[in-house]
Backbone as CSV, one residue per row, in Angstrom:
resi,resn,N_x,N_y,N_z,CA_x,CA_y,CA_z,C_x,C_y,C_z
1,ASP,6.452,10.832,8.574,6.630,10.072,7.379,7.958,10.544,6.723
2,SER,8.757,9.552,6.261,9.945,9.774,5.519,10.253,8.726,4.556
3,LEU,10.722,8.977,3.416,11.176,8.046,2.427,12.570,8.239,1.971
4,PHE,13.373,7.338,2.019,14.832,7.347,1.568,14.944,6.968,0.172
5,ARG,14.806,7.991,-0.843,14.888,7.522,-2.182,15.471,8.702,-2.969
6,PRO,16.370,8.420,-3.892,16.920,9.588,-4.635,15.734,10.367,-5.360
7,VAL,16.063,11.604,-5.426,15.049,12.471,-6.127,15.029,12.529,-7.689
8,GLU,16.239,12.185,-8.212,16.314,12.045,-9.766,15.376,11.050,-10.304
9,ALA,14.769,11.331,-11.589,13.874,10.417,-12.143,14.506,9.134,-12.616
10,LYS,13.818,8.089,-12.171,14.456,6.839,-12.562,13.338,5.782,-12.399
11,PRO,13.415,4.518,-12.992,12.396,3.607,-12.916,12.276,3.103,-11.601
12,THR,10.966,2.815,-11.105,10.671,2.189,-9.747,11.079,0.769,-9.680
13,LYS,11.655,0.364,-8.727,12.095,-1.075,-8.541,10.633,-1.927,-8.167
14,PRO,10.571,-2.983,-8.817,9.310,-3.734,-8.437,9.026,-4.105,-7.094
15,ILE,10.157,-4.450,-6.401,10.140,-4.772,-4.998,11.025,-3.700,-4.280
16,THR,10.368,-2.898,-3.345,11.082,-1.709,-2.654,11.980,-2.331,-1.738
17,PRO,13.467,-1.941,-1.764,14.267,-2.494,-0.594,13.859,-1.745,0.648
18,ASN,14.077,-2.603,1.747,13.553,-2.193,3.044,14.032,-0.852,3.340
19,GLU,15.303,-0.462,3.081,15.829,0.801,3.422,15.246,1.975,2.728
20,GLU,14.475,1.575,1.622,13.924,2.731,0.795,12.477,2.707,1.057
21,PHE,11.853,1.766,1.692,10.376,1.681,1.912,9.982,2.828,2.870
22,TYR,8.963,3.484,2.598,8.394,4.669,3.369,8.138,4.202,4.825
23,LEU,8.499,5.159,5.666,8.208,4.986,7.132,7.167,5.850,7.587
24,THR,6.180,5.277,8.380,5.200,6.090,9.091,5.218,5.575,10.576
25,SER,4.899,6.536,11.442,4.689,6.106,12.839,3.911,6.993,13.535
26,TYR,2.887,6.621,14.291,2.087,7.413,15.107,2.841,8.144,16.108
27,ARG,3.796,7.523,16.807,4.865,8.117,17.589,6.167,7.619,17.039
28,SER,7.197,7.758,17.843,8.468,7.295,17.510,8.338,5.705,17.526
29,PRO,9.125,5.002,16.697,8.975,3.542,16.817,9.251,3.043,18.115
30,PRO,8.426,2.260,18.802,8.680,1.816,20.118,9.832,0.830,20.197
31,THR,10.531,0.836,21.321,11.513,-0.295,21.527,10.948,-1.546,22.154
32,ILE,10.981,-2.628,21.461,10.233,-3.862,21.962,11.367,-4.914,22.360
33,ARG,11.255,-5.430,23.487,12.167,-6.401,23.990,11.518,-7.735,23.607
34,VAL,11.970,-8.519,22.507,11.255,-9.599,21.984,11.147,-10.588,23.011
35,ASN,11.990,-10.944,23.946,11.762,-11.864,24.905,10.619,-11.684,25.961
36,ASP,10.192,-10.290,25.925,9.215,-9.946,26.921,7.745,-9.824,26.191
37,TRP,7.900,-9.937,24.791,6.786,-9.512,23.825,5.839,-10.751,23.639
38,THR,4.544,-10.541,23.843,3.584,-11.561,23.333,2.500,-10.966,22.417
39,LEU,1.970,-11.777,21.570,0.723,-11.289,20.770,-0.637,-11.784,21.440
40,SER,-1.355,-10.985,22.021,-2.629,-11.493,22.563,-3.837,-11.610,21.497
41,VAL,-4.497,-12.714,21.530,-5.751,-12.706,20.749,-6.815,-13.001,21.678
42,LYS,-7.762,-12.074,21.657,-8.908,-12.050,22.799,-10.177,-11.575,22.225
43,GLY,-11.087,-11.441,23.226,-12.396,-10.824,22.780,-13.323,-11.868,22.585
44,LEU,-14.108,-11.788,21.679,-15.301,-12.755,21.280,-14.717,-14.042,20.699
45,VAL,-13.977,-14.795,21.412,-13.342,-16.067,20.941,-13.494,-17.088,22.232
46,ASP,-13.468,-18.353,21.736,-13.631,-19.506,22.790,-12.289,-19.618,23.616
47,ARG,-11.262,-19.419,22.877,-9.857,-19.791,23.550,-8.895,-18.468,23.418
48,PRO,-9.120,-17.545,24.240,-8.033,-16.598,24.240,-6.738,-17.025,24.461
49,SER,-5.750,-16.445,23.673,-4.422,-16.989,23.463,-3.454,-15.850,23.475
50,HIS,-2.167,-16.223,23.997,-0.920,-15.452,23.833,0.091,-16.217,23.108
51,PHE,0.761,-15.481,22.150,1.771,-16.173,21.392,3.072,-15.415,21.609
52,THR,4.107,-16.219,21.902,5.444,-15.532,22.037,5.971,-15.493,20.571
53,TYR,7.102,-14.798,20.520,7.682,-14.514,19.259,8.149,-15.904,18.616
54,GLU,8.801,-16.718,19.356,9.098,-18.023,18.905,7.926,-18.947,18.569
55,GLU,6.855,-18.774,19.274,5.656,-19.604,18.776,5.094,-19.094,17.545
56,LEU,5.220,-17.852,17.353,4.759,-17.208,16.121,5.542,-17.675,14.863
57,LEU,6.813,-17.701,15.036,7.880,-18.170,13.970,7.647,-19.531,13.817
58,ALA,7.180,-20.353,14.677,7.115,-21.828,14.549,5.941,-22.238,13.751
59,LYS,5.039,-21.276,13.509,3.742,-21.625,12.690,4.151,-21.613,11.283
60,SER,3.276,-22.340,10.471,3.375,-22.431,9.143,3.258,-21.009,8.428
61,THR,4.099,-20.592,7.546,4.097,-19.211,6.992,3.705,-19.337,5.595
62,VAL,3.224,-18.120,5.136,2.978,-17.863,3.711,3.713,-16.582,3.492
63,SER,3.952,-16.360,2.012,4.520,-15.065,1.667,3.689,-14.406,0.634
64,GLN,3.434,-13.154,0.740,2.741,-12.456,-0.174,3.318,-11.146,-0.562
65,ILE,3.248,-10.741,-1.996,3.759,-9.481,-2.312,2.644,-8.434,-2.306
66,VAL,2.723,-7.420,-1.500,1.613,-6.514,-1.197,2.227,-5.117,-1.411
67,THR,1.566,-4.190,-2.159,1.873,-2.832,-2.124,1.143,-2.110,-0.982
68,LEU,1.835,-1.284,-0.228,1.094,-0.493,0.876,1.345,0.941,0.372
69,GLU,0.248,1.785,0.588,0.295,3.197,0.480,-0.221,3.927,1.570
70,CYS,0.398,4.906,2.058,-0.069,5.647,3.102,-1.249,6.586,2.766
71,VAL,-2.277,6.648,3.589,-3.485,7.314,3.306,-3.221,8.820,3.127
72,GLY,-2.102,9.272,3.670,-1.584,10.719,3.474,-0.851,11.070,2.176
73,ASN,-0.669,9.952,1.359,0.126,10.022,0.075,-0.665,10.998,-0.834
74,THR,0.096,11.872,-1.572,-0.370,12.797,-2.465,-0.387,12.034,-3.807
75,VAL,-1.016,12.728,-4.727,-1.079,12.179,-6.178,0.386,12.099,-6.712
76,ALA,0.891,10.865,-7.095,2.142,10.577,-7.641,3.122,10.791,-6.422
77,GLY,2.732,10.687,-5.119,3.637,10.772,-4.019,4.578,9.603,-3.753
78,GLU,5.476,9.781,-2.840,6.551,8.730,-2.592,6.114,7.756,-1.511
79,PHE,4.946,7.961,-0.782,4.597,7.217,0.340,3.815,5.917,-0.083
80,ILE,4.502,5.143,-0.895,3.887,3.861,-1.396,5.045,2.928,-1.679
81,GLY,4.894,1.705,-1.519,6.029,0.722,-1.703,5.464,-0.680,-1.697
82,THR,6.323,-1.600,-2.271,5.871,-2.967,-2.308,6.983,-3.898,-1.702
83,ALA,6.575,-4.840,-0.905,7.380,-5.762,-0.328,6.910,-7.185,-0.296
84,GLU,7.610,-8.156,-0.165,7.276,-9.566,-0.026,7.140,-9.799,1.599
85,TRP,5.895,-9.842,2.012,5.713,-10.057,3.482,5.545,-11.550,3.830
86,THR,6.202,-12.036,4.928,5.989,-13.341,5.272,5.435,-13.503,6.709
87,GLY,4.439,-14.402,6.884,3.850,-14.520,8.213,2.635,-15.617,8.114
88,ILE,1.819,-15.336,9.105,0.676,-16.331,9.193,-0.602,-15.627,8.753
89,PRO,-1.498,-16.260,7.985,-2.762,-15.644,7.701,-3.535,-15.351,8.911
90,LEU,-4.068,-14.251,8.948,-4.906,-13.815,10.246,-6.016,-14.830,10.436
91,ARG,-6.543,-15.393,9.349,-7.654,-16.354,9.462,-7.176,-17.549,10.349
92,THR,-5.927,-17.998,10.103,-5.383,-19.166,10.689,-5.520,-18.921,12.298
93,LEU,-5.007,-17.738,12.767,-4.928,-17.414,14.026,-6.396,-17.344,14.688
94,LEU,-7.302,-16.698,13.913,-8.658,-16.632,14.376,-9.392,-17.894,14.524
95,ASP,-9.069,-18.820,13.508,-9.704,-20.163,13.544,-9.148,-20.894,14.880
96,GLU,-7.869,-20.774,15.197,-7.348,-21.383,16.299,-8.052,-20.999,17.572
97,VAL,-8.548,-19.742,17.712,-9.211,-19.278,18.963,-10.584,-19.452,18.923
98,CYS,-11.312,-19.774,17.634,-12.730,-20.088,17.572,-13.474,-18.744,17.880
99,VAL,-13.571,-17.898,16.764,-14.364,-16.679,16.908,-15.782,-16.872,16.997
100,HIS,-16.534,-16.021,17.904,-17.837,-16.105,18.046,-18.597,-15.537,16.777
101,ALA,-19.758,-15.939,16.554,-20.562,-15.445,15.288,-21.058,-14.068,15.422
102,GLU,-21.075,-13.505,16.696,-21.626,-11.981,16.955,-20.319,-11.098,16.659
103,GLY,-19.091,-11.622,16.446,-18.098,-10.704,16.080,-18.299,-9.820,14.907
104,TYR,-17.965,-8.525,15.039,-18.169,-7.534,14.087,-16.875,-6.886,13.498
105,ASP,-16.052,-6.437,14.337,-14.744,-5.894,13.982,-13.598,-6.633,14.675
106,VAL,-12.503,-6.732,13.920,-11.252,-7.176,14.576,-10.277,-6.029,14.895
107,VAL,-9.948,-5.738,16.067,-9.188,-4.564,16.415,-7.801,-5.065,16.533
108,PHE,-6.858,-4.101,16.083,-5.413,-4.262,16.127,-4.801,-3.230,16.982
109,ARG,-4.232,-3.584,18.043,-3.541,-2.599,18.946,-1.918,-2.756,18.894
110,ALA,-1.275,-1.557,18.862,0.049,-1.448,18.731,0.799,-1.105,20.079
111,ALA,2.061,-1.329,20.033,2.906,-1.024,21.280,3.094,0.500,21.412
112,ASP,2.893,1.291,20.457,2.960,2.756,20.517,1.663,3.429,20.966
113,GLY,0.567,2.774,21.120,-0.693,3.232,21.467,-1.641,3.342,20.295
114,PHE,-1.245,3.062,19.113,-2.033,3.236,17.968,-2.947,2.104,17.812
115,SER,-4.064,2.211,17.251,-5.044,1.053,16.935,-5.774,1.343,15.697
116,ASP,-6.371,0.278,15.134,-7.204,0.426,13.967,-8.105,-0.955,13.891
117,SER,-8.843,-1.067,12.917,-9.766,-2.266,12.790,-10.136,-2.576,11.364
118,ILE,-10.548,-3.775,11.262,-11.233,-4.128,9.965,-12.368,-4.946,10.329
119,ARG,-13.377,-5.213,9.350,-14.442,-6.107,9.643,-14.031,-7.420,9.728
120,LEU,-14.807,-8.245,10.570,-14.467,-9.640,10.660,-14.507,-10.365,9.378
121,GLU,-15.474,-10.093,8.500,-15.365,-10.626,7.172,-14.184,-10.514,6.403
122,ARG,-13.632,-9.325,6.464,-12.325,-8.962,5.796,-11.234,-9.822,6.532
123,ALA,-11.209,-9.820,7.835,-10.136,-10.577,8.504,-10.100,-11.996,8.102
124,MET,-11.270,-12.575,7.872,-11.375,-13.956,7.557,-11.190,-14.319,6.019
125,ALA,-10.959,-13.321,5.184,-10.773,-13.513,3.755,-9.704,-14.393,3.290
126,GLY,-8.642,-14.471,4.176,-7.472,-15.357,3.905,-6.270,-14.545,3.508
127,ASP,-6.339,-13.446,2.992,-5.263,-12.694,2.468,-4.545,-11.647,3.362
128,VAL,-5.259,-11.504,4.649,-4.799,-10.561,5.671,-3.771,-11.454,6.384
129,LEU,-2.604,-10.688,6.605,-1.325,-11.496,7.211,-0.975,-10.753,8.478
130,VAL,-0.579,-11.768,9.425,0.222,-11.336,10.620,1.557,-11.570,10.294
131,ALA,2.327,-10.374,9.763,3.629,-10.540,9.112,4.769,-10.433,10.227
132,HIS,5.728,-11.286,10.027,6.942,-11.050,10.897,8.247,-11.089,10.060
133,GLY,8.039,-11.046,8.609,9.164,-10.987,7.747,8.861,-9.900,6.630
134,MET,9.908,-9.306,6.222,9.832,-8.388,4.993,11.011,-8.486,4.175
135,ASN,10.742,-8.929,2.934,11.779,-9.185,1.942,12.871,-10.061,2.414
136,GLY,12.425,-11.124,2.951,13.351,-12.200,3.374,14.182,-12.064,4.687
137,VAL,13.811,-11.001,5.425,14.523,-10.857,6.703,13.487,-10.553,7.712
138,PRO,13.764,-10.642,9.174,12.786,-10.192,10.120,12.385,-8.866,9.907
139,LEU,11.111,-8.416,10.255,10.689,-7.095,10.114,11.650,-6.114,10.816
140,PRO,12.146,-5.099,9.971,12.987,-3.970,10.629,12.230,-3.372,11.655
141,GLN,12.857,-2.629,12.686,12.090,-2.030,13.651,11.226,-0.814,13.156
142,GLY,11.782,-0.205,12.154,10.803,0.821,11.489,9.619,0.320,10.896
143,HIS,9.509,-0.882,10.546,8.479,-1.428,9.871,7.600,-2.396,10.788
144,GLY,7.850,-2.418,11.995,6.733,-3.031,12.824,7.277,-4.228,13.647
145,PHE,8.528,-4.358,13.776,9.079,-5.595,14.515,8.478,-5.576,15.917
146,PRO,8.021,-6.670,16.411,8.336,-8.084,15.884,7.229,-8.461,14.922
147,ALA,6.052,-7.916,14.956,4.950,-8.432,14.058,3.979,-7.193,13.661
148,ARG,3.498,-7.373,12.494,2.443,-6.288,12.087,1.410,-6.844,11.218
149,ILE,0.395,-6.212,10.994,-0.693,-6.674,10.069,-0.472,-6.129,8.705
150,ILE,-0.842,-6.948,7.722,-0.856,-6.556,6.419,-2.160,-6.717,5.723
151,VAL,-3.022,-5.620,5.405,-4.204,-5.674,4.828,-4.205,-5.294,3.361
152,PRO,-4.152,-6.217,2.497,-4.005,-5.811,1.040,-5.323,-5.086,0.537
153,GLY,-5.011,-4.001,-0.268,-6.111,-3.151,-0.807,-6.543,-2.146,0.167
154,CYS,-6.050,-1.986,1.219,-6.315,-0.839,2.168,-5.181,0.049,2.441
155,TYR,-5.519,1.343,2.682,-4.303,2.145,3.055,-3.639,1.554,4.282
156,GLY,-2.325,2.063,4.325,-1.412,1.553,5.307,-1.871,1.681,6.760
157,MET,-2.691,2.627,7.007,-3.061,2.744,8.427,-3.773,1.494,9.037
158,LYS,-4.401,0.660,8.228,-5.050,-0.607,8.548,-4.009,-1.544,8.884
159,SER,-2.720,-1.509,8.290,-1.645,-2.626,8.349,-0.917,-2.280,9.618
160,VAL,-1.537,-2.404,10.831,-0.917,-1.907,12.174,0.353,-2.534,12.405
161,GLN,1.372,-1.647,12.780,2.839,-2.048,13.051,2.866,-2.260,14.543
162,TRP,4.048,-2.940,15.010,4.366,-3.156,16.404,3.125,-3.778,17.103
163,LEU,2.684,-4.789,16.533,1.364,-5.417,16.976,1.531,-6.156,18.420
164,THR,0.639,-5.800,19.338,0.661,-6.501,20.531,-0.657,-7.189,20.859
165,GLU,-1.821,-6.793,20.244,-3.175,-7.255,20.636,-4.132,-7.376,19.386
166,ILE,-4.756,-8.522,19.219,-5.916,-8.586,18.453,-7.061,-8.914,19.109
167,GLU,-8.220,-8.116,18.960,-9.406,-8.387,19.789,-10.556,-8.411,18.874
168,VAL,-11.376,-9.330,19.062,-12.622,-9.497,18.284,-13.762,-8.789,19.107
169,VAL,-14.475,-7.766,18.547,-15.419,-7.011,19.255,-16.668,-7.020,18.444
170,ASP,-17.860,-6.716,19.194,-19.246,-6.916,18.516,-19.701,-5.437,18.061
171,GLN,-18.793,-4.564,17.879,-19.191,-3.133,17.514,-18.367,-2.614,16.394
172,ASP,-18.634,-1.510,15.919,-17.807,-0.823,14.907,-16.671,0.008,15.567
173,TYR,-15.629,-0.504,15.678,-14.449,0.011,16.468,-13.929,1.234,15.749
174,LYS,-13.860,2.356,16.433,-13.073,3.581,15.752,-11.700,3.717,16.337
175,GLY,-10.685,3.615,15.305,-9.458,3.749,15.777,-8.857,5.111,15.696
176,TYR,-7.650,5.401,15.758,-6.853,6.564,15.906,-7.474,7.543,14.709
177,TYR,-7.255,7.167,13.550,-7.574,7.926,12.301,-9.121,8.066,12.212
178,GLN,-9.881,7.068,12.608,-11.314,7.242,12.469,-11.872,8.362,13.412
179,GLN,-11.186,8.407,14.656,-11.637,9.364,15.589,-11.406,10.819,15.195
180,LYS,-10.419,10.917,14.158,-10.026,12.124,13.587,-10.742,12.521,12.347
181,GLY,-11.777,11.544,11.926,-12.640,11.897,10.822,-12.196,11.192,9.590
182,TRP,-11.109,10.371,9.535,-10.586,9.660,8.370,-11.511,8.439,8.070
183,SER,-11.436,7.989,6.739,-12.194,6.776,6.402,-11.992,5.593,7.264
184,ASP,-13.008,4.975,7.542,-12.939,3.597,8.211,-12.721,2.428,7.270
185,GLU,-13.370,2.431,6.159,-13.015,1.314,5.101,-11.540,1.403,4.644
186,ALA,-11.154,2.660,4.238,-9.872,2.966,3.774,-9.330,2.141,2.649
187,ILE,-10.321,2.007,1.713,-9.950,1.259,0.411,-9.082,2.110,-0.547
188,VAL,-8.040,1.672,-0.992,-7.129,2.557,-1.754,-7.823,3.119,-3.003
189,LYS,-7.544,4.303,-3.394,-8.093,4.847,-4.640,-7.243,4.373,-5.740
190,THR,-7.685,4.272,-6.940,-6.882,4.038,-8.125,-5.922,5.210,-8.377
191,THR,-4.776,4.929,-8.683,-3.637,5.863,-8.746,-2.654,5.483,-9.896
192,SER,-2.142,6.469,-10.447,-0.957,6.240,-11.504,-0.013,7.370,-11.466
193,ARG,1.210,7.153,-11.900,2.111,8.222,-12.055,3.148,7.893,-13.146
194,ILE,3.850,9.065,-13.549,4.885,8.910,-14.532,6.221,9.091,-13.895
195,ASP,7.038,7.962,-13.964,8.362,8.080,-13.286,9.450,8.514,-14.218
196,LEU,9.391,8.242,-15.370,10.308,8.675,-16.532,9.485,9.188,-17.763
197,PRO,9.874,10.381,-18.304,10.878,11.293,-17.746,10.388,12.062,-16.592
198,GLY,11.350,12.764,-15.959,11.022,13.658,-14.871,10.398,14.933,-15.294
199,HIS,9.560,15.438,-14.384,8.914,16.734,-14.606,9.926,17.887,-14.861
200,GLY,9.783,18.570,-15.860,10.631,19.754,-16.293,11.883,19.276,-17.105
201,ALA,12.013,18.029,-17.529,13.209,17.358,-18.219,13.209,18.001,-19.523
202,THR,14.399,18.175,-20.126,14.694,18.536,-21.560,15.238,17.262,-22.056
203,LEU,14.483,16.733,-23.158,14.683,15.530,-23.883,15.358,15.851,-25.159
204,ARG,16.472,15.245,-25.466,17.218,15.406,-26.714,16.714,14.315,-27.687
205,GLY,16.214,14.802,-28.893,15.840,13.841,-29.952,14.282,13.665,-29.762
206,LEU,13.612,12.996,-30.703,12.237,12.824,-30.731,11.716,11.495,-30.210
207,HIS,12.648,10.499,-30.168,12.192,9.153,-29.655,12.522,8.991,-28.065
208,HIS,11.374,8.788,-27.207,11.677,8.600,-25.940,10.813,7.464,-25.248
209,LYS,11.397,6.929,-24.185,10.567,5.915,-23.448,9.929,6.610,-22.276
210,ILE,8.654,6.359,-22.193,7.845,6.963,-21.058,7.447,5.675,-20.108
211,GLU,7.625,5.904,-18.739,7.403,4.705,-17.868,6.860,5.156,-16.569
212,GLY,6.181,4.327,-15.964,5.521,4.601,-14.724,4.883,3.457,-14.083
213,LEU,4.020,3.678,-13.050,3.294,2.643,-12.332,1.811,3.020,-12.165
214,ALA,0.977,1.979,-11.833,-0.425,2.212,-11.494,-0.713,1.312,-10.468
215,PHE,-1.791,1.623,-9.682,-1.989,0.724,-8.548,-3.518,1.053,-8.150
216,ALA,-4.283,-0.086,-7.935,-5.731,0.055,-7.491,-5.855,-1.013,-6.390
217,GLY,-4.954,-1.269,-5.574,-5.334,-2.291,-4.422,-5.551,-3.653,-5.074
218,THR,-6.469,-4.371,-4.581,-6.729,-5.673,-4.976,-7.681,-5.705,-6.198
219,ARG,-8.085,-4.560,-6.530,-8.944,-4.560,-7.830,-8.207,-4.772,-9.114
220,GLY,-6.862,-4.418,-9.052,-6.036,-4.697,-10.298,-6.230,-3.506,-11.165
221,ILE,-5.376,-3.434,-12.204,-5.381,-2.469,-13.397,-5.730,-3.084,-14.679
222,SER,-6.833,-2.511,-15.350,-7.181,-3.135,-16.608,-6.738,-2.313,-17.722
223,LEU,-6.485,-0.985,-17.587,-6.024,-0.162,-18.682,-5.263,1.045,-18.077
224,VAL,-4.217,1.455,-18.780,-3.407,2.726,-18.555,-3.411,3.584,-19.874
225,GLU,-3.698,4.787,-19.820,-3.614,5.578,-20.875,-2.771,6.793,-20.558
226,ILE,-2.066,7.348,-21.680,-1.380,8.696,-21.509,-1.783,9.614,-22.527
227,SER,-1.664,10.843,-22.105,-1.838,12.003,-22.994,-0.779,12.835,-23.310
228,MET,-0.314,13.281,-24.499,0.685,14.027,-24.806,0.302,15.614,-24.972
229,ASP,-0.917,15.816,-24.996,-1.478,17.142,-25.172,-2.377,17.767,-24.331
230,GLY,-2.073,17.450,-22.996,-2.844,17.973,-21.795,-4.201,17.420,-21.674
231,GLY,-4.540,16.294,-22.293,-5.626,15.626,-21.975,-6.763,15.715,-23.206
232,GLU,-6.245,16.148,-24.351,-7.210,16.137,-25.437,-7.341,14.721,-26.041
233,ARG,-6.258,14.009,-26.290,-6.254,12.623,-26.739,-5.595,11.689,-25.764
234,TRP,-5.984,10.542,-25.813,-5.498,9.510,-24.823,-5.016,8.140,-25.578
235,ILE,-3.919,7.655,-25.202,-3.363,6.571,-25.888,-3.169,5.419,-24.877
236,PRO,-3.665,4.204,-25.158,-3.455,3.106,-24.239,-1.929,2.636,-24.305
237,VAL,-1.366,2.294,-23.224,-0.059,1.878,-23.209,0.159,0.427,-22.727
238,ALA,1.285,-0.102,-22.904,1.560,-1.524,-22.464,1.771,-1.654,-21.001
239,ILE,1.175,-2.650,-20.408,1.157,-2.904,-18.961,1.754,-4.275,-18.715
240,ASP,2.868,-4.248,-17.839,3.372,-5.521,-17.499,2.555,-6.259,-16.498
241,PRO,2.567,-7.515,-16.485,1.806,-8.321,-15.387,2.349,-7.944,-14.011
242,PRO,1.361,-7.731,-12.914,1.867,-7.409,-11.701,2.438,-8.624,-11.060
243,LEU,3.297,-8.462,-10.043,3.892,-9.553,-9.288,2.917,-10.293,-8.581
244,SER,1.832,-9.659,-8.136,0.632,-10.286,-7.378,-0.596,-9.448,-7.629
245,PRO,-1.766,-10.129,-7.231,-3.035,-9.372,-7.304,-3.106,-8.236,-6.473
246,ALA,-2.215,-8.110,-5.461,-2.245,-7.032,-4.642,-1.041,-5.954,-4.645
247,ALA,-0.402,-6.084,-5.873,0.805,-5.292,-6.072,0.529,-4.165,-7.154
248,TRP,1.300,-3.079,-7.151,1.314,-2.225,-8.335,1.726,-2.849,-9.619
249,GLY,1.393,-2.125,-10.711,1.703,-2.679,-12.060,2.556,-1.544,-12.707
250,PHE,3.455,-1.995,-13.681,4.302,-0.894,-14.281,3.668,-0.961,-15.801
251,TRP,3.846,0.252,-16.255,3.446,0.554,-17.776,4.571,1.339,-18.468
252,ARG,4.538,1.188,-19.727,5.626,1.801,-20.623,5.083,2.194,-21.985
253,TYR,5.717,3.171,-22.559,5.248,3.652,-23.929,6.489,4.196,-24.670
254,ASP,6.656,3.783,-26.010,7.699,4.276,-26.802,7.064,5.466,-27.504
255,TRP,7.620,6.688,-27.254,6.919,7.873,-27.825,7.825,8.489,-28.805
256,MET,7.219,8.786,-29.980,7.893,9.516,-30.933,7.323,10.885,-31.019
257,ALA,7.802,11.836,-30.600,7.274,13.132,-30.630,7.324,13.665,-31.946
258,PRO,6.197,14.340,-32.488,6.122,14.798,-33.774,7.002,15.873,-34.187
259,VAL,7.230,16.704,-33.214,7.986,17.893,-33.562,8.697,18.324,-32.126
260,ALA,9.829,19.111,-32.154,10.387,19.636,-30.912,9.390,20.581,-30.375
261,GLY,9.513,20.747,-29.109,8.656,21.662,-28.379,8.232,21.218,-26.793
262,ARG,7.295,21.916,-26.429,7.002,21.762,-24.996,5.768,20.849,-25.028
263,TYR,5.664,19.832,-24.113,4.542,18.844,-24.096,4.093,18.676,-22.613
264,GLN,2.750,18.512,-22.489,2.275,18.338,-21.264,1.648,16.919,-21.153
265,LEU,2.287,16.067,-20.348,2.053,14.548,-20.336,1.173,14.272,-19.075
266,ILE,0.070,13.492,-19.314,-0.793,13.130,-18.282,-1.001,11.604,-18.303
267,VAL,-1.135,11.001,-17.129,-1.428,9.439,-17.130,-2.800,9.312,-16.312
268,ARG,-3.507,8.265,-16.765,-4.663,7.870,-16.096,-4.878,6.324,-16.077
269,ALA,-5.471,5.785,-15.092,-5.586,4.381,-15.077,-7.161,3.861,-14.836
270,THR,-7.521,2.702,-15.300,-8.745,2.134,-15.059,-8.549,0.822,-14.318
271,ASP,-9.354,0.577,-13.206,-9.084,-0.560,-12.317,-9.877,-1.819,-13.019
272,GLY,-9.621,-2.891,-12.312,-10.040,-4.233,-12.834,-11.599,-4.290,-12.940
273,THR,-12.333,-3.339,-12.266,-13.817,-3.299,-12.312,-14.378,-2.463,-13.432
274,GLY,-13.279,-1.671,-14.097,-13.717,-0.877,-15.241,-13.952,0.524,-14.910
275,ARG,-13.662,0.839,-13.580,-13.853,2.240,-13.132,-12.583,3.056,-13.372
276,ARG,-12.701,4.128,-13.982,-11.513,4.949,-14.259,-11.140,5.904,-13.104
277,GLN,-9.761,6.069,-12.917,-9.293,6.947,-11.884,-9.801,8.284,-12.011
278,SER,-10.276,8.873,-10.825,-10.702,10.178,-10.811,-9.805,11.291,-11.193
279,SER,-10.325,12.316,-11.935,-9.525,13.371,-12.421,-9.653,14.584,-11.444
280,ILE,-10.556,14.463,-10.506,-10.870,15.613,-9.574,-9.801,15.512,-8.582
281,GLU,-9.230,16.804,-8.347,-8.149,16.927,-7.295,-8.701,17.021,-5.998
282,GLN,-8.323,16.062,-5.125,-8.706,16.021,-3.736,-7.606,15.799,-2.873
283,ASP,-7.542,16.334,-1.742,-6.517,16.330,-0.782,-6.593,14.808,-0.118
284,PRO,-5.481,14.325,0.450,-5.605,13.062,1.216,-6.720,12.785,2.249
285,ALA,-7.046,13.756,2.952,-8.086,13.695,3.999,-9.388,13.889,3.309
286,PRO,-10.464,12.903,3.554,-10.501,11.937,4.672,-10.181,10.561,4.141
287,ASP,-10.166,10.358,2.847,-10.080,8.971,2.375,-9.258,8.718,1.233
288,GLY,-8.063,9.419,1.163,-7.171,9.337,0.043,-7.205,10.350,-0.998
289,ALA,-6.058,10.760,-1.480,-5.883,11.801,-2.627,-6.411,11.170,-3.945
290,THR,-7.036,12.191,-4.777,-7.383,11.766,-6.095,-6.765,12.913,-7.052
291,GLY,-6.758,12.646,-8.321,-6.266,13.699,-9.219,-5.263,12.897,-10.196
292,LEU,-4.999,13.442,-11.357,-4.105,12.949,-12.340,-2.716,13.434,-12.238
293,HIS,-1.639,12.622,-12.396,-0.241,13.113,-12.423,0.048,13.666,-13.743
294,GLU,0.635,14.845,-13.746,0.947,15.645,-14.863,2.266,16.183,-14.914
295,ILE,3.057,15.988,-16.010,4.345,16.514,-15.997,4.537,17.381,-17.348
296,THR,5.522,18.214,-17.355,5.867,19.002,-18.560,7.204,18.615,-18.870
297,VAL,7.505,18.479,-20.184,8.789,18.213,-20.796,9.039,19.006,-21.864
298,THR,10.380,19.283,-22.174,10.631,20.069,-23.427,11.473,19.146,-24.344
299,VAL,11.137,18.959,-25.574,11.704,18.193,-26.479,12.559,18.993,-27.526
300,GLU,13.813,18.652,-27.554,14.840,19.348,-28.440,15.264,18.329,-29.477
301,ARG,15.377,18.808,-30.765,16.051,17.994,-31.870,17.483,17.685,-31.518
């Protein structure tokens, strides 16, 4: 994994530029000759089909703004980004081939040997995308060219890149990560972070702007709170409307420090179902990291 982004504290862009979007790969990105590439849709379907790149591009497209987060991301980590993805709803392709009623999982296989799956019901929900565009251009090689899956609300391992095959099966398929003990559902955990000020910053004067983001997949964010005293008291902050139901949201707060000194700032979010972000510190394995982002700043007059 690698993310090309300056380390200095600054506001996060609502849409992550392609060159700054985090990169993940099971192996090195495969080299695909698009003229030789086809997307196979097979398994428990009436009409198994192969689609060339041109045939895929010729289909009616939709665009969705979706935030993706790597399951290996740490609390307030950098392996998260938001893009506008363009492609064909997976449900459209599955309707074309007539899926059998006994289908259980939809398996996605990639040119690099990686595979994962989602339940058929999730695949047919309408928001899962077979994407061939990212932020207005064809998918970059590092992000899954010529086509990838986008599964809103799930960790990025479900959004299989360099897609070559979609198969409907009648069993619970275990992909690469599941065989290693990671979560099968891979539903993103509620998370939040402080982008400004940066950890360890010295702030001149008593009045400062605090900014950050929060994300809970497709559940949305209903509340963000910050504490200036290490978690003793919590203050609700203003939340900007997200760009889509599957995108991160940004929050901000105008802070007037009562006196100069050292402050411990913590943020926590509550998702759209009313469930508060976990304060228990947990490593990413097996189903995503939890814990609260905390920074320390020094305020000087």
